[in-house]
PAROTOR-822914 format. One record per residue (C-alpha): z, y, x; residue in three letters; residue number from 1; chain. Coordinates in pm, 1 decimal, always signed. Each point is the difference from the previous one (the first is absolute). Example, Ala and Ser with C-alpha at 12.3 -4.5 7.8 and 13.67 -1.06 7.14 Angstrom:
2
<node><c3>+780.0</c3><c2>-450.0</c2><c1>+1230.0</c1><res>ALA</res><n>1</n><chain>A</chain></node>
<node><c3>-66.0</c3><c2>+344.0</c2><c1>+137.0</c1><res>SER</res><n>2</n><chain>A</chain></node>
END
This chain:
80
<node><c3>+2170.8</c3><c2>-533.0</c2><c1>+1264.3</c1><res>MET</res><n>1</n><chain>A</chain></node>
<node><c3>-335.7</c3><c2>+141.0</c2><c1>+119.0</c1><res>PRO</res><n>2</n><chain>A</chain></node>
<node><c3>-218.5</c3><c2>+182.1</c2><c1>-248.3</c1><res>MET</res><n>3</n><chain>A</chain></node>
<node><c3>-336.5</c3><c2>-155.8</c2><c1>-94.1</c1><res>ASN</res><n>4</n><chain>A</chain></node>
<node><c3>-269.6</c3><c2>+236.5</c2><c1>+167.6</c1><res>PRO</res><n>5</n><chain>A</chain></node>
<node><c3>-228.1</c3><c2>-68.1</c2><c1>-303.5</c1><res>LEU</res><n>6</n><chain>A</chain></node>
<node><c3>+232.2</c3><c2>+209.0</c2><c1>-215.7</c1><res>LEU</res><n>7</n><chain>A</chain></node>
<node><c3>-85.1</c3><c2>+313.6</c2><c1>+206.5</c1><res>LYS</res><n>8</n><chain>A</chain></node>
<node><c3>-370.8</c3><c2>-23.3</c2><c1>-74.4</c1><res>LEU</res><n>9</n><chain>A</chain></node>
<node><c3>-187.5</c3><c2>+235.5</c2><c1>-240.7</c1><res>THR</res><n>10</n><chain>A</chain></node>
<node><c3>-213.8</c3><c2>-147.8</c2><c1>-279.7</c1><res>SER</res><n>11</n><chain>A</chain></node>
<node><c3>-305.3</c3><c2>+113.1</c2><c1>+211.4</c1><res>ALA</res><n>12</n><chain>A</chain></node>
<node><c3>+117.0</c3><c2>-196.8</c2><c1>+299.3</c1><res>ASP</res><n>13</n><chain>A</chain></node>
<node><c3>+70.0</c3><c2>-305.8</c2><c1>-220.3</c1><res>LEU</res><n>14</n><chain>A</chain></node>
<node><c3>-350.0</c3><c2>+23.2</c2><c1>-142.1</c1><res>ASN</res><n>15</n><chain>A</chain></node>
<node><c3>-146.5</c3><c2>+24.6</c2><c1>+346.5</c1><res>LYS</res><n>16</n><chain>A</chain></node>
<node><c3>+205.7</c3><c2>-294.4</c2><c1>+115.8</c1><res>ALA</res><n>17</n><chain>A</chain></node>
<node><c3>-131.1</c3><c2>-209.9</c2><c1>-307.2</c1><res>ALA</res><n>18</n><chain>A</chain></node>
<node><c3>-350.5</c3><c2>+95.4</c2><c1>+85.0</c1><res>ALA</res><n>19</n><chain>A</chain></node>
<node><c3>+46.2</c3><c2>-98.4</c2><c1>+362.9</c1><res>LEU</res><n>20</n><chain>A</chain></node>
<node><c3>+150.6</c3><c2>-329.0</c2><c1>-106.8</c1><res>GLN</res><n>21</n><chain>A</chain></node>
<node><c3>-301.2</c3><c2>-69.7</c2><c1>-212.1</c1><res>ALA</res><n>22</n><chain>A</chain></node>
<node><c3>-232.0</c3><c2>+83.7</c2><c1>+273.7</c1><res>GLN</res><n>23</n><chain>A</chain></node>
<node><c3>+192.4</c3><c2>-225.2</c2><c1>+237.3</c1><res>ILE</res><n>24</n><chain>A</chain></node>
<node><c3>-26.1</c3><c2>-289.2</c2><c1>-243.2</c1><res>GLU</res><n>25</n><chain>A</chain></node>
<node><c3>-371.6</c3><c2>+61.4</c2><c1>-36.8</c1><res>LYS</res><n>26</n><chain>A</chain></node>
<node><c3>-54.8</c3><c2>+5.3</c2><c1>+376.7</c1><res>LEU</res><n>27</n><chain>A</chain></node>
<node><c3>+212.0</c3><c2>-320.4</c2><c1>+35.0</c1><res>GLN</res><n>28</n><chain>A</chain></node>
<node><c3>-233.7</c3><c2>-170.9</c2><c1>-256.5</c1><res>THR</res><n>29</n><chain>A</chain></node>
<node><c3>-310.7</c3><c2>+119.4</c2><c1>+184.5</c1><res>GLN</res><n>30</n><chain>A</chain></node>
<node><c3>+142.0</c3><c2>-118.7</c2><c1>+327.2</c1><res>LEU</res><n>31</n><chain>A</chain></node>
<node><c3>+81.9</c3><c2>-339.9</c2><c1>-132.7</c1><res>ALA</res><n>32</n><chain>A</chain></node>
<node><c3>-348.5</c3><c2>-32.5</c2><c1>-139.4</c1><res>LYS</res><n>33</n><chain>A</chain></node>
<node><c3>-151.8</c3><c2>+108.4</c2><c1>+337.5</c1><res>LEU</res><n>34</n><chain>A</chain></node>
<node><c3>+212.4</c3><c2>-240.9</c2><c1>+213.1</c1><res>VAL</res><n>35</n><chain>A</chain></node>
<node><c3>-33.3</c3><c2>-271.8</c2><c1>-255.4</c1><res>GLY</res><n>36</n><chain>A</chain></node>
<node><c3>+376.8</c3><c2>-55.8</c2><c1>-55.0</c1><res>ALA</res><n>37</n><chain>A</chain></node>
<node><c3>-35.1</c3><c2>-195.8</c2><c1>-322.2</c1><res>GLY</res><n>38</n><chain>A</chain></node>
<node><c3>+174.2</c3><c2>+201.2</c2><c1>-265.4</c1><res>THR</res><n>39</n><chain>A</chain></node>
<node><c3>+114.9</c3><c2>+355.5</c2><c1>+20.2</c1><res>ALA</res><n>40</n><chain>A</chain></node>
<node><c3>+364.8</c3><c2>+88.8</c2><c1>-55.6</c1><res>PRO</res><n>41</n><chain>A</chain></node>
<node><c3>+99.0</c3><c2>+70.3</c2><c1>-357.4</c1><res>ALA</res><n>42</n><chain>A</chain></node>
<node><c3>+19.8</c3><c2>+372.5</c2><c1>-77.6</c1><res>PRO</res><n>43</n><chain>A</chain></node>
<node><c3>+356.9</c3><c2>+122.4</c2><c1>-66.1</c1><res>ALA</res><n>44</n><chain>A</chain></node>
<node><c3>+86.5</c3><c2>+75.9</c2><c1>-349.8</c1><res>LEU</res><n>45</n><chain>A</chain></node>
<node><c3>+19.8</c3><c2>+369.2</c2><c1>-60.2</c1><res>THR</res><n>46</n><chain>A</chain></node>
<node><c3>+227.4</c3><c2>+178.5</c2><c1>-246.6</c1><res>LYS</res><n>47</n><chain>A</chain></node>
<node><c3>-176.3</c3><c2>+182.4</c2><c1>-270.5</c1><res>THR</res><n>48</n><chain>A</chain></node>
<node><c3>+122.0</c3><c2>+276.3</c2><c1>-215.8</c1><res>GLY</res><n>49</n><chain>A</chain></node>
<node><c3>+274.8</c3><c2>+256.4</c2><c1>+79.5</c1><res>ARG</res><n>50</n><chain>A</chain></node>
<node><c3>+358.8</c3><c2>-67.8</c2><c1>+81.6</c1><res>GLY</res><n>51</n><chain>A</chain></node>
<node><c3>+301.2</c3><c2>+145.0</c2><c1>-166.2</c1><res>PRO</res><n>52</n><chain>A</chain></node>
<node><c3>+47.0</c3><c2>+375.9</c2><c1>+3.6</c1><res>ILE</res><n>53</n><chain>A</chain></node>
<node><c3>+308.0</c3><c2>+127.0</c2><c1>+175.7</c1><res>SER</res><n>54</n><chain>A</chain></node>
<node><c3>+250.7</c3><c2>+209.5</c2><c1>-180.2</c1><res>ASP</res><n>55</n><chain>A</chain></node>
<node><c3>-83.6</c3><c2>+306.5</c2><c1>+197.4</c1><res>ALA</res><n>56</n><chain>A</chain></node>
<node><c3>-380.9</c3><c2>-43.3</c2><c1>-74.8</c1><res>ARG</res><n>57</n><chain>A</chain></node>
<node><c3>+70.0</c3><c2>-46.2</c2><c1>-362.4</c1><res>ARG</res><n>58</n><chain>A</chain></node>
<node><c3>+211.6</c3><c2>+327.1</c2><c1>-10.8</c1><res>LYS</res><n>59</n><chain>A</chain></node>
<node><c3>-275.1</c3><c2>+189.8</c2><c1>+183.3</c1><res>ARG</res><n>60</n><chain>A</chain></node>
<node><c3>-261.8</c3><c2>-122.3</c2><c1>-228.4</c1><res>LEU</res><n>61</n><chain>A</chain></node>
<node><c3>+218.8</c3><c2>+95.6</c2><c1>-304.2</c1><res>SER</res><n>62</n><chain>A</chain></node>
<node><c3>+43.9</c3><c2>+354.5</c2><c1>+141.5</c1><res>GLN</res><n>63</n><chain>A</chain></node>
<node><c3>-378.4</c3><c2>+39.7</c2><c1>+51.0</c1><res>ILE</res><n>64</n><chain>A</chain></node>
<node><c3>-64.7</c3><c2>-122.6</c2><c1>-369.8</c1><res>ALA</res><n>65</n><chain>A</chain></node>
<node><c3>+260.4</c3><c2>+236.2</c2><c1>-129.3</c1><res>LYS</res><n>66</n><chain>A</chain></node>
<node><c3>-135.0</c3><c2>+299.3</c2><c1>+190.7</c1><res>LYS</res><n>67</n><chain>A</chain></node>
<node><c3>-362.0</c3><c2>-85.9</c2><c1>-124.8</c1><res>ARG</res><n>68</n><chain>A</chain></node>
<node><c3>+111.4</c3><c2>-19.9</c2><c1>-362.9</c1><res>TRP</res><n>69</n><chain>A</chain></node>
<node><c3>+199.9</c3><c2>+317.1</c2><c1>+34.5</c1><res>LYS</res><n>70</n><chain>A</chain></node>
<node><c3>-321.8</c3><c2>+184.5</c2><c1>+115.1</c1><res>GLN</res><n>71</n><chain>A</chain></node>
<node><c3>-194.1</c3><c2>-156.1</c2><c1>-288.9</c1><res>VAL</res><n>72</n><chain>A</chain></node>
<node><c3>+257.0</c3><c2>+115.8</c2><c1>-256.6</c1><res>LYS</res><n>73</n><chain>A</chain></node>
<node><c3>+6.6</c3><c2>+349.5</c2><c1>+157.9</c1><res>ALA</res><n>74</n><chain>A</chain></node>
<node><c3>-372.9</c3><c2>+10.5</c2><c1>-43.5</c1><res>ALA</res><n>75</n><chain>A</chain></node>
<node><c3>+36.1</c3><c2>-105.2</c2><c1>-368.5</c1><res>GLY</res><n>76</n><chain>A</chain></node>
<node><c3>-198.2</c3><c2>-308.3</c2><c1>+26.7</c1><res>LYS</res><n>77</n><chain>A</chain></node>
<node><c3>+96.0</c3><c2>-316.1</c2><c1>-190.9</c1><res>LYS</res><n>78</n><chain>A</chain></node>
<node><c3>-159.3</c3><c2>-247.2</c2><c1>+248.9</c1><res>ALA</res><n>79</n><chain>A</chain></node>
<node><c3>-118.6</c3><c2>-7.1</c2><c1>+360.3</c1><res>LEU</res><n>80</n><chain>A</chain></node>
END
């Protein structure tokens, strides 16, 4: 089964794609008004928030937090 090419994109690429999609929708609306094509196409619903975190990402974040707390404890601090 072919792999979805969207899965290979970075978050920066996805953000850029979302911005481009918003710009396309805005331009389509402007074009519809200019040409007088009645109503503009309805904008696509966008997903808000963040998706689930992969196990690998969760593990990496845990390692980073543990390293940070180890440094804080070594410095004798009780809070960051």
